[in-house]
C-alpha positions as CSV (number, residue, x, y, z in Angstrom):
1,M,75.8,74.2,233.0
2,S,75.3,76.7,229.5
3,M,72.1,74.0,228.7
4,T,70.9,75.2,232.4
5,R,71.9,79.0,231.6
6,T,70.5,78.2,228.1
7,A,67.1,77.2,229.1
8,R,66.8,79.6,231.8
9,T,67.7,82.1,229.3
10,R,64.4,80.9,227.2
11,K,62.1,80.8,229.9
12,F,63.4,84.5,230.8
13,S,63.0,85.4,227.5
14,L,59.5,84.0,226.8
15,A,57.9,85.2,229.8
16,G,59.4,88.8,229.0
17,L,58.3,88.6,225.7
18,A,54.6,87.9,227.0
19,T,54.9,90.7,229.9
20,A,55.7,93.1,226.9
21,G,52.8,92.0,224.7
22,A,55.4,91.6,221.9
23,A,54.4,88.1,221.7
24,A,51.3,88.6,220.1
25,A,52.8,91.5,217.7
26,A,55.2,88.6,216.9
27,L,52.1,86.8,214.8
28,T,50.9,89.9,213.4
29,L,54.4,89.8,211.1
30,V,53.9,87.6,208.2
31,P,57.3,84.8,208.3
32,S,58.5,83.8,205.0
33,P,57.9,80.3,203.6
34,A,61.4,79.8,204.0
35,Q,61.7,80.0,207.5
36,A,59.1,77.1,207.9
37,A,60.4,73.9,208.5
38,E,58.2,72.7,206.1
39,P,57.6,74.8,202.8
40,A,54.1,76.4,202.4
41,K,54.1,75.6,199.1
42,A,55.0,72.0,199.1
43,P,52.8,69.1,197.0
44,A,49.8,67.9,199.2
45,S,50.4,63.9,199.9
46,A,48.6,62.4,202.8
47,P,51.4,61.4,206.0
48,Q,52.4,58.1,205.7
49,A,52.0,57.6,209.6
50,A,48.5,59.1,210.2
51,G,47.1,57.4,206.5
52,D,46.1,54.2,207.8
53,K,45.5,55.3,211.4
54,K,41.9,56.1,212.9
55,Y,41.8,58.8,215.0
56,P,39.0,59.8,217.7
57,E,37.2,63.3,216.4
58,N,38.3,65.1,219.9
59,L,41.1,66.6,220.9
60,D,43.0,63.3,222.0
61,G,42.6,62.2,218.3
62,W,43.7,65.6,216.5
63,I,46.7,66.3,218.7
64,R,47.6,62.2,218.1
65,E,46.9,62.3,214.8
66,S,49.3,66.1,214.5
67,L,51.8,64.2,216.2
68,D,52.3,61.3,214.0
69,I,51.9,63.8,211.1
70,M,54.7,66.3,212.9
71,K,56.9,63.0,213.3
72,S,57.2,62.0,209.5
73,K,57.6,65.7,208.6
74,G,60.2,66.2,211.4
75,I,58.6,68.9,213.2
76,P,59.4,68.3,216.5
77,G,56.8,68.3,219.6
78,S,55.3,66.1,222.0
79,Y,51.8,65.4,223.9
80,E,52.1,67.0,226.6
81,G,53.2,70.5,225.2
82,L,50.7,70.5,222.4
83,H,48.4,69.5,225.2
84,R,49.4,72.4,227.8
85,N,49.4,75.1,225.1
86,I,45.9,74.2,223.1
87,M,44.3,74.5,226.6
88,R,46.4,77.9,227.3
89,E,44.8,78.9,224.0
90,S,41.7,77.7,223.4
91,A,40.7,75.3,226.4
92,G,40.1,73.0,223.8
93,D,38.0,74.7,221.5
94,P,38.7,74.1,217.5
95,N,36.2,77.2,216.7
96,A,38.2,79.8,219.7
97,Q,38.5,83.5,217.8
98,N,40.4,86.2,219.5
99,G,38.3,88.5,219.3
100,W,40.0,91.5,221.4
101,D,44.1,91.9,220.7
102,V,46.1,93.6,218.3
103,N,46.1,90.3,215.5
104,A,42.2,91.5,215.9
105,Q,42.5,94.8,216.1
106,N,44.0,94.7,212.9
107,G,41.5,92.5,211.1
108,T,43.4,89.3,210.8
109,P,41.9,87.7,214.7
110,S,43.6,84.4,216.2
111,K,41.4,81.3,215.3
112,G,41.9,77.5,216.5
113,L,43.0,75.6,218.9
114,L,46.4,76.7,218.8
115,Q,45.1,80.7,217.9
116,V,47.2,81.2,214.9
117,I,46.6,83.8,212.6
118,Q,45.7,83.4,208.7
119,P,49.4,84.7,207.6
120,T,51.0,82.6,209.9
121,F,48.9,79.5,208.7
122,D,49.8,79.9,205.4
123,A,53.6,80.5,205.9
124,Y,53.4,77.5,207.7
125,H,50.9,75.1,206.6
126,V,52.2,71.3,206.7
127,A,51.9,69.5,203.6
128,G,48.7,66.6,203.9
129,T,46.5,68.3,206.2
130,P,43.8,70.5,205.0
131,N,44.4,74.1,204.2
132,N,41.8,75.1,206.4
133,L,42.7,77.6,209.9
134,T,40.4,76.3,212.0
135,D,40.9,72.7,210.9
136,P,42.2,71.0,214.2
137,V,44.7,69.0,213.1
138,A,45.9,71.8,210.1
139,N,45.9,74.3,212.8
140,I,47.6,72.1,215.0
141,T,50.5,71.1,212.9
142,A,50.9,74.7,211.5
143,A,51.3,76.0,214.3
144,A,53.8,73.2,215.9
145,N,55.5,73.7,212.8
146,Y,55.8,77.6,213.5
147,A,57.0,77.2,217.1
148,A,59.3,74.6,216.2
149,D,60.9,77.3,213.7
150,K,60.7,80.2,216.6
151,Y,61.4,78.3,219.4
152,G,63.1,75.2,218.2
153,S,59.8,73.0,219.8
154,I,56.0,73.5,220.7
155,D,57.4,72.5,223.6
156,N,59.4,75.3,224.1
157,V,56.3,77.6,224.8
158,D,54.9,78.5,228.0
159,S,53.2,81.2,227.4
160,A,51.7,83.6,223.9
161,Y,53.7,83.0,221.1
């Protein structure tokens, strides 16, 4: 019963944040690297799981490559959770950019498949991915790393985060 109550509370809380617009403001805050599941300053090394595989250069390939990297780094998330959030945030366009929200008005627009701002990307960047906010795999894994830290998993995100 407490799991059901927790799940309902989490859904209600996330919906409330989105409605109030606080979720957009939360992305404006720069989290400390100590909060990230993967340290921002970790030495770059190619993940073993993704290093030997070939992935198509499309949304399916980017998600699958990200999932392999996430698994190797202990970052939770599922294909469905990533895909659902990507489609809501960018409709699958890795070059999507938000030019109207509070972040954009403050000079830090959200970019990429999962609409991440640069300070959040810098804090949650996952070693082994390009240090480029709009790189599809780097964007997905950094956003999933952020969501894991803030919500337990990207699978728990059902609105702007």
